[in-house]
Structure formats: C-alpha cells, structure tokens
CHARMM-style PDB file with segment names, atoms N, HN, CA, C and O in Angstrom:
ATOM      1  N   MET     1      11.367  26.477  23.352  1.00  0.00      PROA
ATOM      2  CA  MET     1      10.771  27.769  23.381  1.00  0.00      PROA
ATOM      3  C   MET     1      11.191  28.624  22.167  1.00  0.00      PROA
ATOM      4  O   MET     1      10.389  29.375  21.612  1.00  0.00      PROA
ATOM      5  N   HSD     2      12.460  28.488  21.775  1.00  0.00      PROA
ATOM      6  HN  HSD     2      13.111  27.878  22.225  1.00  0.00      PROA
ATOM      7  CA  HSD     2      12.966  29.194  20.609  1.00  0.00      PROA
ATOM      8  C   HSD     2      12.218  28.779  19.351  1.00  0.00      PROA
ATOM      9  O   HSD     2      11.868  29.622  18.526  1.00  0.00      PROA
ATOM     10  N   ALA     3      11.978  27.509  19.207  1.00  0.00      PROA
ATOM     11  HN  ALA     3      12.262  26.824  19.877  1.00  0.00      PROA
ATOM     12  CA  ALA     3      11.301  27.020  18.010  1.00  0.00      PROA
ATOM     13  C   ALA     3       9.840  27.537  17.934  1.00  0.00      PROA
ATOM     14  O   ALA     3       9.335  27.845  16.854  1.00  0.00      PROA
ATOM     15  N   LEU     4       9.184  27.621  19.096  1.00  0.00      PROA
ATOM     16  HN  LEU     4       9.593  27.371  19.973  1.00  0.00      PROA
ATOM     17  CA  LEU     4       7.835  28.146  19.115  1.00  0.00      PROA
ATOM     18  C   LEU     4       7.795  29.629  18.734  1.00  0.00      PROA
ATOM     19  O   LEU     4       6.883  30.089  18.048  1.00  0.00      PROA
ATOM     20  N   ARG     5       8.789  30.343  19.190  1.00  0.00      PROA
ATOM     21  HN  ARG     5       9.530  29.969  19.748  1.00  0.00      PROA
ATOM     22  CA  ARG     5       8.874  31.791  18.871  1.00  0.00      PROA
ATOM     23  C   ARG     5       9.131  31.970  17.389  1.00  0.00      PROA
ATOM     24  O   ARG     5       8.546  32.858  16.768  1.00  0.00      PROA
ATOM     25  N   HSD     6      10.012  31.129  16.795  1.00  0.00      PROA
ATOM     26  HN  HSD     6      10.487  30.409  17.300  1.00  0.00      PROA
ATOM     27  CA  HSD     6      10.340  31.210  15.406  1.00  0.00      PROA
ATOM     28  C   HSD     6       9.097  30.828  14.574  1.00  0.00      PROA
ATOM     29  O   HSD     6       8.807  31.451  13.554  1.00  0.00      PROA
ATOM     30  N   TRP     7       8.385  29.809  15.024  1.00  0.00      PROA
ATOM     31  HN  TRP     7       8.621  29.302  15.853  1.00  0.00      PROA
ATOM     32  CA  TRP     7       7.125  29.384  14.335  1.00  0.00      PROA
ATOM     33  C   TRP     7       6.101  30.530  14.361  1.00  0.00      PROA
ATOM     34  O   TRP     7       5.464  30.818  13.348  1.00  0.00      PROA
ATOM     35  N   TYR     8       5.949  31.174  15.514  1.00  0.00      PROA
ATOM     36  HN  TYR     8       6.466  30.940  16.337  1.00  0.00      PROA
ATOM     37  CA  TYR     8       5.034  32.302  15.617  1.00  0.00      PROA
ATOM     38  C   TYR     8       5.377  33.434  14.631  1.00  0.00      PROA
ATOM     39  O   TYR     8       4.512  33.985  13.951  1.00  0.00      PROA
ATOM     40  N   ALA     9       6.688  33.753  14.587  1.00  0.00      PROA
ATOM     41  HN  ALA     9       7.392  33.305  15.139  1.00  0.00      PROA
ATOM     42  CA  ALA     9       7.131  34.779  13.636  1.00  0.00      PROA
ATOM     43  C   ALA     9       6.865  34.406  12.204  1.00  0.00      PROA
ATOM     44  O   ALA     9       6.475  35.250  11.397  1.00  0.00      PROA
ATOM     45  N   SER    10       7.071  33.154  11.883  1.00  0.00      PROA
ATOM     46  HN  SER    10       7.387  32.469  12.539  1.00  0.00      PROA
ATOM     47  CA  SER    10       6.816  32.707  10.510  1.00  0.00      PROA
ATOM     48  C   SER    10       5.330  32.776  10.127  1.00  0.00      PROA
ATOM     49  O   SER    10       4.983  33.119   8.997  1.00  0.00      PROA
ATOM     50  N   ILE    11       4.489  32.451  11.066  1.00  0.00      PROA
ATOM     51  HN  ILE    11       4.771  32.173  11.984  1.00  0.00      PROA
ATOM     52  CA  ILE    11       3.008  32.545  10.813  1.00  0.00      PROA
ATOM     53  C   ILE    11       2.628  33.989  10.627  1.00  0.00      PROA
ATOM     54  O   ILE    11       1.860  34.300   9.716  1.00  0.00      PROA
ATOM     55  N   GLN    12       3.126  34.878  11.440  1.00  0.00      PROA
ATOM     56  HN  GLN    12       3.750  34.626  12.180  1.00  0.00      PROA
ATOM     57  CA  GLN    12       2.815  36.291  11.331  1.00  0.00      PROA
ATOM     58  C   GLN    12       3.264  36.887  10.034  1.00  0.00      PROA
ATOM     59  O   GLN    12       2.519  37.629   9.393  1.00  0.00      PROA
ATOM     60  N   LEU    13       4.517  36.561   9.622  1.00  0.00      PROA
ATOM     61  HN  LEU    13       5.122  35.958  10.143  1.00  0.00      PROA
ATOM     62  CA  LEU    13       5.022  37.077   8.333  1.00  0.00      PROA
ATOM     63  C   LEU    13       4.285  36.531   7.186  1.00  0.00      PROA
ATOM     64  O   LEU    13       4.030  37.279   6.242  1.00  0.00      PROA
ATOM     65  N   ASP    14       3.907  35.267   7.173  1.00  0.00      PROA
ATOM     66  HN  ASP    14       4.115  34.660   7.940  1.00  0.00      PROA
ATOM     67  CA  ASP    14       3.099  34.696   6.093  1.00  0.00      PROA
ATOM     68  C   ASP    14       1.799  35.350   6.006  1.00  0.00      PROA
ATOM     69  O   ASP    14       1.267  35.473   4.902  1.00  0.00      PROA
ATOM     70  N   ALA    15       1.227  35.792   7.090  1.00  0.00      PROA
ATOM     71  HN  ALA    15       1.659  35.692   7.986  1.00  0.00      PROA
ATOM     72  CA  ALA    15      -0.090  36.449   7.128  1.00  0.00      PROA
ATOM     73  C   ALA    15      -0.007  37.916   6.700  1.00  0.00      PROA
ATOM     74  O   ALA    15      -1.034  38.573   6.533  1.00  0.00      PROA
ATOM     75  N   GLY    16       1.212  38.428   6.521  1.00  0.00      PROA
ATOM     76  HN  GLY    16       2.047  37.893   6.656  1.00  0.00      PROA
ATOM     77  CA  GLY    16       1.405  39.799   6.044  1.00  0.00      PROA
ATOM     78  C   GLY    16       1.611  40.796   7.161  1.00  0.00      PROA
ATOM     79  O   GLY    16       1.549  42.001   6.917  1.00  0.00      PROA
ATOM     80  N   THR    17       1.853  40.340   8.380  1.00  0.00      PROA
ATOM     81  HN  THR    17       1.904  39.361   8.578  1.00  0.00      PROA
ATOM     82  CA  THR    17       2.144  41.282   9.447  1.00  0.00      PROA
ATOM     83  C   THR    17       3.382  42.046   9.160  1.00  0.00      PROA
ATOM     84  O   THR    17       4.365  41.471   8.692  1.00  0.00      PROA
ATOM     85  N   SER    18       3.381  43.339   9.424  1.00  0.00      PROA
ATOM     86  HN  SER    18       2.583  43.806   9.805  1.00  0.00      PROA
ATOM     87  CA  SER    18       4.546  44.174   9.156  1.00  0.00      PROA
ATOM     88  C   SER    18       5.712  43.813  10.101  1.00  0.00      PROA
ATOM     89  O   SER    18       5.508  43.296  11.199  1.00  0.00      PROA
ATOM     90  N   ILE    19       6.899  44.095   9.648  1.00  0.00      PROA
ATOM     91  HN  ILE    19       7.064  44.515   8.756  1.00  0.00      PROA
ATOM     92  CA  ILE    19       8.091  43.881  10.501  1.00  0.00      PROA
ATOM     93  C   ILE    19       7.974  44.747  11.775  1.00  0.00      PROA
ATOM     94  O   ILE    19       8.310  44.294  12.869  1.00  0.00      PROA
ATOM     95  N   LYS    20       7.504  45.974  11.622  1.00  0.00      PROA
ATOM     96  HN  LYS    20       7.232  46.342  10.733  1.00  0.00      PROA
ATOM     97  CA  LYS    20       7.390  46.848  12.781  1.00  0.00      PROA
ATOM     98  C   LYS    20       6.447  46.247  13.824  1.00  0.00      PROA
ATOM     99  O   LYS    20       6.760  46.228  15.015  1.00  0.00      PROA
ATOM    100  N   ALA    21       5.295  45.757  13.374  1.00  0.00      PROA
ATOM    101  HN  ALA    21       5.040  45.772  12.407  1.00  0.00      PROA
ATOM    102  CA  ALA    21       4.335  45.135  14.300  1.00  0.00      PROA
ATOM    103  C   ALA    21       4.909  43.896  14.907  1.00  0.00      PROA
ATOM    104  O   ALA    21       4.774  43.690  16.113  1.00  0.00      PROA
ATOM    105  N   LEU    22       5.559  43.042  14.109  1.00  0.00      PROA
ATOM    106  HN  LEU    22       5.669  43.210  13.129  1.00  0.00      PROA
ATOM    107  CA  LEU    22       6.112  41.817  14.611  1.00  0.00      PROA
ATOM    108  C   LEU    22       7.210  42.092  15.635  1.00  0.00      PROA
ATOM    109  O   LEU    22       7.310  41.383  16.637  1.00  0.00      PROA
ATOM    110  N   ALA    23       8.034  43.109  15.398  1.00  0.00      PROA
ATOM    111  HN  ALA    23       7.953  43.685  14.584  1.00  0.00      PROA
ATOM    112  CA  ALA    23       9.080  43.495  16.358  1.00  0.00      PROA
ATOM    113  C   ALA    23       8.425  43.842  17.707  1.00  0.00      PROA
ATOM    114  O   ALA    23       8.913  43.448  18.766  1.00  0.00      PROA
ATOM    115  N   GLU    24       7.315  44.584  17.644  1.00  0.00      PROA
ATOM    116  HN  GLU    24       6.919  44.904  16.783  1.00  0.00      PROA
ATOM    117  CA  GLU    24       6.607  44.947  18.877  1.00  0.00      PROA
ATOM    118  C   GLU    24       6.097  43.669  19.584  1.00  0.00      PROA
ATOM    119  O   GLU    24       6.262  43.498  20.792  1.00  0.00      PROA
ATOM    120  N   TYR    25       5.472  42.782  18.785  1.00  0.00      PROA
ATOM    121  HN  TYR    25       5.338  42.921  17.804  1.00  0.00      PROA
ATOM    122  CA  TYR    25       4.902  41.566  19.396  1.00  0.00      PROA
ATOM    123  C   TYR    25       5.967  40.678  20.054  1.00  0.00      PROA
ATOM    124  O   TYR    25       5.716  40.036  21.074  1.00  0.00      PROA
ATOM    125  N   LEU    26       7.160  40.660  19.447  1.00  0.00      PROA
ATOM    126  HN  LEU    26       7.363  41.182  18.618  1.00  0.00      PROA
ATOM    127  CA  LEU    26       8.248  39.868  19.959  1.00  0.00      PROA
ATOM    128  C   LEU    26       9.082  40.551  21.071  1.00  0.00      PROA
ATOM    129  O   LEU    26       9.945  39.943  21.703  1.00  0.00      PROA
ATOM    130  N   GLY    27       8.773  41.838  21.270  1.00  0.00      PROA
ATOM    131  HN  GLY    27       8.072  42.332  20.757  1.00  0.00      PROA
ATOM    132  CA  GLY    27       9.519  42.587  22.307  1.00  0.00      PROA
ATOM    133  C   GLY    27      10.853  43.130  21.856  1.00  0.00      PROA
ATOM    134  O   GLY    27      11.709  43.438  22.685  1.00  0.00      PROA
ATOM    135  N   HSD    28      11.050  43.257  20.523  1.00  0.00      PROA
ATOM    136  HN  HSD    28      10.354  43.007  19.849  1.00  0.00      PROA
ATOM    137  CA  HSD    28      12.300  43.805  19.993  1.00  0.00      PROA
ATOM    138  C   HSD    28      12.165  45.338  19.979  1.00  0.00      PROA
ATOM    139  O   HSD    28      11.141  45.884  19.570  1.00  0.00      PROA
ATOM    140  N   ALA    29      13.203  45.994  20.428  1.00  0.00      PROA
ATOM    141  HN  ALA    29      14.035  45.550  20.760  1.00  0.00      PROA
ATOM    142  CA  ALA    29      13.226  47.474  20.393  1.00  0.00      PROA
ATOM    143  C   ALA    29      13.484  48.000  19.005  1.00  0.00      PROA
ATOM    144  O   ALA    29      13.073  49.112  18.675  1.00  0.00      PROA
ATOM    145  N   ASP    30      14.177  47.195  18.163  1.00  0.00      PROA
ATOM    146  HN  ASP    30      14.511  46.291  18.431  1.00  0.00      PROA
ATOM    147  CA  ASP    30      14.556  47.639  16.836  1.00  0.00      PROA
ATOM    148  C   ASP    30      13.992  46.698  15.766  1.00  0.00      PROA
ATOM    149  O   ASP    30      14.378  45.532  15.689  1.00  0.00      PROA
ATOM    150  N   PRO    31      13.070  47.222  14.938  1.00  0.00      PROA
ATOM    151  CA  PRO    31      12.518  46.410  13.858  1.00  0.00      PROA
ATOM    152  C   PRO    31      13.606  45.900  12.913  1.00  0.00      PROA
ATOM    153  O   PRO    31      13.429  44.860  12.277  1.00  0.00      PROA
ATOM    154  N   GLY    32      14.718  46.609  12.814  1.00  0.00      PROA
ATOM    155  HN  GLY    32      14.861  47.453  13.331  1.00  0.00      PROA
ATOM    156  CA  GLY    32      15.817  46.183  11.948  1.00  0.00      PROA
ATOM    157  C   GLY    32      16.379  44.849  12.424  1.00  0.00      PROA
ATOM    158  O   GLY    32      16.754  43.990  11.627  1.00  0.00      PROA
ATOM    159  N   PHE    33      16.428  44.699  13.761  1.00  0.00      PROA
ATOM    160  HN  PHE    33      16.124  45.397  14.409  1.00  0.00      PROA
ATOM    161  CA  PHE    33      16.903  43.421  14.323  1.00  0.00      PROA
ATOM    162  C   PHE    33      15.946  42.289  13.961  1.00  0.00      PROA
ATOM    163  O   PHE    33      16.379  41.190  13.612  1.00  0.00      PROA
ATOM    164  N   THR    34      14.665  42.558  14.044  1.00  0.00      PROA
ATOM    165  HN  THR    34      14.314  43.450  14.327  1.00  0.00      PROA
ATOM    166  CA  THR    34      13.652  41.555  13.728  1.00  0.00      PROA
ATOM    167  C   THR    34      13.800  41.159  12.230  1.00  0.00      PROA
ATOM    168  O   THR    34      13.733  39.983  11.870  1.00  0.00      PROA
ATOM    169  N   LEU    35      13.999  42.164  11.402  1.00  0.00      PROA
ATOM    170  HN  LEU    35      14.053  43.119  11.695  1.00  0.00      PROA
ATOM    171  CA  LEU    35      14.148  41.871   9.974  1.00  0.00      PROA
ATOM    172  C   LEU    35      15.395  41.040   9.698  1.00  0.00      PROA
ATOM    173  O   LEU    35      15.357  40.116   8.885  1.00  0.00      PROA
ATOM    174  N   ARG    36      16.467  41.352  10.349  1.00  0.00      PROA
ATOM    175  HN  ARG    36      16.497  42.102  11.009  1.00  0.00      PROA
ATOM    176  CA  ARG    36      17.731  40.562  10.144  1.00  0.00      PROA
ATOM    177  C   ARG    36      17.560  39.116  10.662  1.00  0.00      PROA
ATOM    178  O   ARG    36      18.077  38.176  10.058  1.00  0.00      PROA
ATOM    179  N   VAL    37      16.853  38.950  11.749  1.00  0.00      PROA
ATOM    180  HN  VAL    37      16.432  39.713  12.240  1.00  0.00      PROA
ATOM    181  CA  VAL    37      16.690  37.594  12.327  1.00  0.00      PROA
ATOM    182  C   VAL    37      15.697  36.736  11.551  1.00  0.00      PROA
ATOM    183  O   VAL    37      15.905  35.536  11.370  1.00  0.00      PROA
ATOM    184  N   TYR    38      14.629  37.359  11.099  1.00  0.00      PROA
ATOM    185  HN  TYR    38      14.460  38.333  11.246  1.00  0.00      PROA
ATOM    186  CA  TYR    38      13.495  36.569  10.513  1.00  0.00      PROA
ATOM    187  C   TYR    38      13.331  36.784   9.018  1.00  0.00      PROA
ATOM    188  O   TYR    38      12.369  36.264   8.451  1.00  0.00      PROA
ATOM    189  N   THR    39      14.171  37.486   8.372  1.00  0.00      PROA
ATOM    190  HN  THR    39      14.951  37.908   8.832  1.00  0.00      PROA
ATOM    191  CA  THR    39      13.983  37.780   6.911  1.00  0.00      PROA
ATOM    192  C   THR    39      13.937  36.487   6.112  1.00  0.00      PROA
ATOM    193  O   THR    39      13.265  36.483   5.080  1.00  0.00      PROA
ATOM    194  N   HSD    40      14.568  35.421   6.476  1.00  0.00      PROA
ATOM    195  HN  HSD    40      15.114  35.424   7.314  1.00  0.00      PROA
ATOM    196  CA  HSD    40      14.569  34.174   5.756  1.00  0.00      PROA
ATOM    197  C   HSD    40      13.175  33.533   5.798  1.00  0.00      PROA
ATOM    198  O   HSD    40      12.893  32.651   4.988  1.00  0.00      PROA
ATOM    199  N   LEU    41      12.292  33.953   6.723  1.00  0.00      PROA
ATOM    200  HN  LEU    41      12.521  34.670   7.381  1.00  0.00      PROA
ATOM    201  CA  LEU    41      10.996  33.371   6.847  1.00  0.00      PROA
ATOM    202  C   LEU    41       9.962  34.135   6.024  1.00  0.00      PROA
ATOM    203  O   LEU    41       8.827  33.675   5.892  1.00  0.00      PROA
ATOM    204  N   MET    42      10.322  35.277   5.474  1.00  0.00      PROA
ATOM    205  HN  MET    42      11.244  35.650   5.582  1.00  0.00      PROA
ATOM    206  CA  MET    42       9.386  36.087   4.744  1.00  0.00      PROA
ATOM    207  C   MET    42       9.036  35.369   3.438  1.00  0.00      PROA
ATOM    208  O   MET    42       9.899  34.836   2.741  1.00  0.00      PROA
ATOM    209  N   PRO    43       7.716  35.377   3.133  1.00  0.00      PROA
ATOM    210  CA  PRO    43       7.301  34.749   1.900  1.00  0.00      PROA
ATOM    211  C   PRO    43       7.783  35.540   0.639  1.00  0.00      PROA
ATOM    212  O   PRO    43       7.999  36.748   0.730  1.00  0.00      PROA
ATOM    213  N   ALA    44       7.941  34.903  -0.466  1.00  0.00      PROA
ATOM    214  HN  ALA    44       7.766  33.921  -0.540  1.00  0.00      PROA
ATOM    215  CA  ALA    44       8.314  35.602  -1.690  1.00  0.00      PROA
ATOM    216  C   ALA    44       7.288  36.620  -1.998  1.00  0.00      PROA
ATOM    217  O   ALA    44       6.101  36.322  -1.862  1.00  0.00      PROA
ATOM    218  N   GLY    45       7.637  37.778  -2.396  1.00  0.00      PROA
ATOM    219  HN  GLY    45       8.601  38.020  -2.506  1.00  0.00      PROA
ATOM    220  CA  GLY    45       6.705  38.855  -2.626  1.00  0.00      PROA
ATOM    221  C   GLY    45       6.175  38.974  -4.021  1.00  0.00      PROA
ATOM    222  O   GLY    45       5.285  39.790  -4.257  1.00  0.00      PROA
ATOM    223  N   GLU    46       6.670  38.210  -4.956  1.00  0.00      PROA
ATOM    224  HN  GLU    46       7.394  37.547  -4.763  1.00  0.00      PROA
ATOM    225  CA  GLU    46       6.237  38.378  -6.327  1.00  0.00      PROA
ATOM    226  C   GLU    46       4.743  38.114  -6.492  1.00  0.00      PROA
ATOM    227  O   GLU    46       4.054  38.918  -7.120  1.00  0.00      PROA
ATOM    228  N   ASP    47       4.234  37.038  -5.962  1.00  0.00      PROA
ATOM    229  HN  ASP    47       4.794  36.385  -5.452  1.00  0.00      PROA
ATOM    230  CA  ASP    47       2.830  36.698  -6.098  1.00  0.00      PROA
ATOM    231  C   ASP    47       1.951  37.679  -5.368  1.00  0.00      PROA
ATOM    232  O   ASP    47       0.882  38.053  -5.848  1.00  0.00      PROA
ATOM    233  N   ARG    48       2.417  38.105  -4.177  1.00  0.00      PROA
ATOM    234  HN  ARG    48       3.286  37.801  -3.787  1.00  0.00      PROA
ATOM    235  CA  ARG    48       1.615  39.069  -3.401  1.00  0.00      PROA
ATOM    236  C   ARG    48       1.584  40.383  -4.179  1.00  0.00      PROA
ATOM    237  O   ARG    48       0.530  41.018  -4.230  1.00  0.00      PROA
ATOM    238  N   ALA    49       2.663  40.811  -4.773  1.00  0.00      PROA
ATOM    239  HN  ALA    49       3.518  40.296  -4.731  1.00  0.00      PROA
ATOM    240  CA  ALA    49       2.698  42.059  -5.519  1.00  0.00      PROA
ATOM    241  C   ALA    49       1.770  42.014  -6.733  1.00  0.00      PROA
ATOM    242  O   ALA    49       1.045  42.963  -7.030  1.00  0.00      PROA
ATOM    243  N   ARG    50       1.826  40.845  -7.436  1.00  0.00      PROA
ATOM    244  HN  ARG    50       2.415  40.074  -7.195  1.00  0.00      PROA
ATOM    245  CA  ARG    50       0.929  40.670  -8.646  1.00  0.00      PROA
ATOM    246  C   ARG    50      -0.517  40.744  -8.198  1.00  0.00      PROA
ATOM    247  O   ARG    50      -1.321  41.428  -8.832  1.00  0.00      PROA
ATOM    248  N   ARG    51      -0.871  40.047  -7.109  1.00  0.00      PROA
ATOM    249  HN  ARG    51      -0.218  39.491  -6.595  1.00  0.00      PROA
ATOM    250  CA  ARG    51      -2.265  40.078  -6.645  1.00  0.00      PROA
ATOM    251  C   ARG    51      -2.740  41.442  -6.279  1.00  0.00      PROA
ATOM    252  O   ARG    51      -3.890  41.805  -6.525  1.00  0.00      PROA
ATOM    253  N   ALA    52      -1.826  42.224  -5.672  1.00  0.00      PROA
ATOM    254  HN  ALA    52      -0.892  41.929  -5.472  1.00  0.00      PROA
ATOM    255  CA  ALA    52      -2.197  43.598  -5.241  1.00  0.00      PROA
ATOM    256  C   ALA    52      -2.515  44.468  -6.497  1.00  0.00      PROA
ATOM    257  O   ALA    52      -3.495  45.213  -6.512  1.00  0.00      PROA
ATOM    258  N   ILE    53      -1.688  44.355  -7.512  1.00  0.00      PROA
ATOM    259  HN  ILE    53      -0.892  43.750  -7.500  1.00  0.00      PROA
ATOM    260  CA  ILE    53      -1.929  45.154  -8.724  1.00  0.00      PROA
ATOM    261  C   ILE    53      -3.183  44.603  -9.459  1.00  0.00      PROA
ATOM    262  O   ILE    53      -4.013  45.382  -9.929  1.00  0.00      PROA
ATOM    263  N   ASP    54      -3.313  43.286  -9.551  1.00  0.00      PROA
ATOM    264  HN  ASP    54      -2.639  42.654  -9.169  1.00  0.00      PROA
ATOM    265  CA  ASP    54      -4.491  42.712 -10.214  1.00  0.00      PROA
ATOM    266  C   ASP    54      -5.755  43.111  -9.512  1.00  0.00      PROA
ATOM    267  O   ASP    54      -6.793  43.240 -10.162  1.00  0.00      PROA
ATOM    268  N   ALA    55      -5.718  43.316  -8.201  1.00  0.00      PROA
ATOM    269  HN  ALA    55      -4.875  43.211  -7.674  1.00  0.00      PROA
ATOM    270  CA  ALA    55      -6.903  43.704  -7.446  1.00  0.00      PROA
ATOM    271  C   ALA    55      -7.332  45.130  -7.780  1.00  0.00      PROA
ATOM    272  O   ALA    55      -8.508  45.474  -7.661  1.00  0.00      PROA
ATOM    273  N   VAL    56      -6.380  45.952  -8.195  1.00  0.00      PROA
ATOM    274  HN  VAL    56      -5.425  45.673  -8.291  1.00  0.00      PROA
ATOM    275  CA  VAL    56      -6.730  47.379  -8.491  1.00  0.00      PROA
ATOM    276  C   VAL    56      -7.083  47.562  -9.954  1.00  0.00      PROA
ATOM    277  O   VAL    56      -7.983  48.343 -10.263  1.00  0.00      PROA
ATOM    278  N   PHE    57      -6.406  46.871 -10.874  1.00  0.00      PROA
ATOM    279  HN  PHE    57      -5.675  46.237 -10.623  1.00  0.00      PROA
ATOM    280  CA  PHE    57      -6.614  47.014 -12.273  1.00  0.00      PROA
ATOM    281  C   PHE    57      -7.425  45.839 -12.812  1.00  0.00      PROA
ATOM    282  O   PHE    57      -7.178  44.684 -12.464  1.00  0.00      PROA
ATOM    283  N   GLY    58      -8.388  46.153 -13.658  1.00  0.00      PROA
ATOM    284  HN  GLY    58      -8.589  47.091 -13.940  1.00  0.00      PROA
ATOM    285  CA  GLY    58      -9.167  45.087 -14.307  1.00  0.00      PROA
ATOM    286  C   GLY    58      -8.356  44.493 -15.424  1.00  0.00      PROA
ATOM    287  O   GLY    58      -7.251  44.953 -15.711  1.00  0.00      PROA
ATOM    288  N   ALA    59      -8.903  43.453 -16.072  1.00  0.00      PROA
ATOM    289  HN  ALA    59      -9.801  43.079 -15.839  1.00  0.00      PROA
ATOM    290  CA  ALA    59      -8.252  42.752 -17.156  1.00  0.00      PROA
ATOM    291  C   ALA    59      -7.978  43.679 -18.304  1.00  0.00      PROA
ATOM    292  O   ALA    59      -6.996  43.488 -19.021  1.00  0.00      PROA
ATOM    293  N   ASP    60      -8.827  44.701 -18.510  1.00  0.00      PROA
ATOM    294  HN  ASP    60      -9.624  44.856 -17.927  1.00  0.00      PROA
ATOM    295  CA  ASP    60      -8.642  45.635 -19.629  1.00  0.00      PROA
ATOM    296  C   ASP    60      -7.740  46.807 -19.256  1.00  0.00      PROA
ATOM    297  O   ASP    60      -7.557  47.719 -20.062  1.00  0.00      PROA
ATOM    298  N   GLY    61      -7.171  46.802 -18.047  1.00  0.00      PROA
ATOM    299  HN  GLY    61      -7.320  46.061 -17.392  1.00  0.00      PROA
ATOM    300  CA  GLY    61      -6.251  47.870 -17.609  1.00  0.00      PROA
ATOM    301  C   GLY    61      -7.006  49.032 -16.944  1.00  0.00      PROA
ATOM    302  O   GLY    61      -6.361  49.979 -16.494  1.00  0.00      PROA
ATOM    303  N   SER    62      -8.344  48.998 -16.866  1.00  0.00      PROA
ATOM    304  HN  SER    62      -8.868  48.229 -17.232  1.00  0.00      PROA
ATOM    305  CA  SER    62      -9.055  50.063 -16.219  1.00  0.00      PROA
ATOM    306  C   SER    62      -8.962  49.913 -14.726  1.00  0.00      PROA
ATOM    307  O   SER    62      -8.876  48.794 -14.221  1.00  0.00      PROA
ATOM    308  N   VAL    63      -8.977  50.999 -14.016  1.00  0.00      PROA
ATOM    309  HN  VAL    63      -9.046  51.909 -14.426  1.00  0.00      PROA
ATOM    310  CA  VAL    63      -8.864  50.967 -12.544  1.00  0.00      PROA
ATOM    311  C   VAL    63     -10.217  50.645 -11.995  1.00  0.00      PROA
ATOM    312  O   VAL    63     -11.218  51.243 -12.392  1.00  0.00      PROA
ATOM    313  N   ASP    64     -10.260  49.677 -11.059  1.00  0.00      PROA
ATOM    314  HN  ASP    64      -9.447  49.191 -10.737  1.00  0.00      PROA
ATOM    315  CA  ASP    64     -11.472  49.299 -10.326  1.00  0.00      PROA
ATOM    316  C   ASP    64     -11.465  50.025  -9.012  1.00  0.00      PROA
ATOM    317  O   ASP    64     -10.632  49.713  -8.161  1.00  0.00      PROA
ATOM    318  N   PRO    65     -12.376  51.011  -8.788  1.00  0.00      PROA
ATOM    319  CA  PRO    65     -12.341  51.808  -7.574  1.00  0.00      PROA
ATOM    320  C   PRO    65     -12.935  51.085  -6.356  1.00  0.00      PROA
ATOM    321  O   PRO    65     -12.904  51.623  -5.250  1.00  0.00      PROA
ATOM    322  N   GLY    66     -13.462  49.899  -6.542  1.00  0.00      PROA
ATOM    323  HN  GLY    66     -13.486  49.462  -7.441  1.00  0.00      PROA
ATOM    324  CA  GLY    66     -14.040  49.145  -5.420  1.00  0.00      PROA
ATOM    325  C   GLY    66     -13.015  48.639  -4.453  1.00  0.00      PROA
ATOM    326  O   GLY    66     -11.829  48.553  -4.769  1.00  0.00      PROA
ATOM    327  N   THR    67     -13.484  48.297  -3.246  1.00  0.00      PROA
ATOM    328  HN  THR    67     -14.448  48.366  -2.989  1.00  0.00      PROA
ATOM    329  CA  THR    67     -12.584  47.734  -2.255  1.00  0.00      PROA
ATOM    330  C   THR    67     -12.335  46.290  -2.534  1.00  0.00      PROA
ATOM    331  O   THR    67     -13.067  45.670  -3.305  1.00  0.00      PROA
ATOM    332  N   GLU    68     -11.272  45.712  -1.899  1.00  0.00      PROA
ATOM    333  HN  GLU    68     -10.677  46.216  -1.273  1.00  0.00      PROA
ATOM    334  CA  GLU    68     -11.044  44.262  -2.080  1.00  0.00      PROA
ATOM    335  C   GLU    68     -12.203  43.457  -1.664  1.00  0.00      PROA
ATOM    336  O   GLU    68     -12.530  42.471  -2.325  1.00  0.00      PROA
ATOM    337  N   ALA    69     -12.866  43.826  -0.576  1.00  0.00      PROA
ATOM    338  HN  ALA    69     -12.601  44.627  -0.039  1.00  0.00      PROA
ATOM    339  CA  ALA    69     -14.020  43.043  -0.089  1.00  0.00      PROA
ATOM    340  C   ALA    69     -15.134  43.013  -1.126  1.00  0.00      PROA
ATOM    341  O   ALA    69     -15.781  41.990  -1.346  1.00  0.00      PROA
ATOM    342  N   GLU    70     -15.344  44.203  -1.774  1.00  0.00      PROA
ATOM    343  HN  GLU    70     -14.819  45.034  -1.595  1.00  0.00      PROA
ATOM    344  CA  GLU    70     -16.377  44.265  -2.777  1.00  0.00      PROA
ATOM    345  C   GLU    70     -16.064  43.404  -3.989  1.00  0.00      PROA
ATOM    346  O   GLU    70     -16.970  42.905  -4.656  1.00  0.00      PROA
ATOM    347  N   ARG    71     -14.790  43.233  -4.270  1.00  0.00      PROA
ATOM    348  HN  ARG    71     -14.054  43.638  -3.729  1.00  0.00      PROA
ATOM    349  CA  ARG    71     -14.315  42.427  -5.397  1.00  0.00      PROA
ATOM    350  C   ARG    71     -14.165  40.949  -5.042  1.00  0.00      PROA
ATOM    351  O   ARG    71     -13.997  40.103  -5.921  1.00  0.00      PROA
ATOM    352  N   GLY    72     -14.227  40.646  -3.737  1.00  0.00      PROA
ATOM    353  HN  GLY    72     -14.363  41.333  -3.023  1.00  0.00      PROA
ATOM    354  CA  GLY    72     -14.064  39.262  -3.322  1.00  0.00      PROA
ATOM    355  C   GLY    72     -12.619  38.855  -3.271  1.00  0.00      PROA
ATOM    356  O   GLY    72     -12.320  37.662  -3.329  1.00  0.00      PROA
ATOM    357  N   VAL    73     -11.714  39.795  -3.165  1.00  0.00      PROA
ATOM    358  HN  VAL    73     -11.957  40.764  -3.118  1.00  0.00      PROA
ATOM    359  CA  VAL    73     -10.269  39.454  -3.070  1.00  0.00      PROA
ATOM    360  C   VAL    73      -9.959  39.017  -1.684  1.00  0.00      PROA
ATOM    361  O   VAL    73     -10.401  39.643  -0.721  1.00  0.00      PROA
ATOM    362  N   ARG    74      -9.202  37.946  -1.550  1.00  0.00      PROA
ATOM    363  HN  ARG    74      -8.842  37.437  -2.332  1.00  0.00      PROA
ATOM    364  CA  ARG    74      -8.811  37.462  -0.220  1.00  0.00      PROA
ATOM    365  C   ARG    74      -7.359  37.661   0.016  1.00  0.00      PROA
ATOM    366  OT1 ARG    74      -6.853  37.313   1.083  1.00  0.00      PROA
TER     367      ARG     74
END
C-alpha cells in the first residue's frame, strides 16, 4: 500500500500538482510534511521554468498576450 501511495504522489507531482493540493489529497494536515516526504519525487524545475517563460515571450523578446491554449502550449 505504501508503494502505491508513493507512486500516486509521484504522478501528481510530475503533473504539476501543488504540494498544498497533494497534502490535502494524501490527508496530511501540514503541506510541509508532504514536501519533506516527497520532495525527492519532484521533477527538476529548470525545463518547466524555461517553458513557462518561452510561452510568454516570443523569439524576438516581445510579450505574447495570448493564452497557452491559443499558442498550442502543452
């Protein structure tokens, strides 16, 4: 059962679920506890951070006011 719970947490974190939401899903009263237990499962943030900025700024540095859905960002 522990392995299934750990797997569930890893899937949620990979999908971008917030620690606060995951704590609630797992029944933890303190999101800090959830972060301490599952932090090693969190994906590296460098690529996600780059994609977030790339989604806002165009190649020429101009700001794209459209939504991610309009730009086809996944």
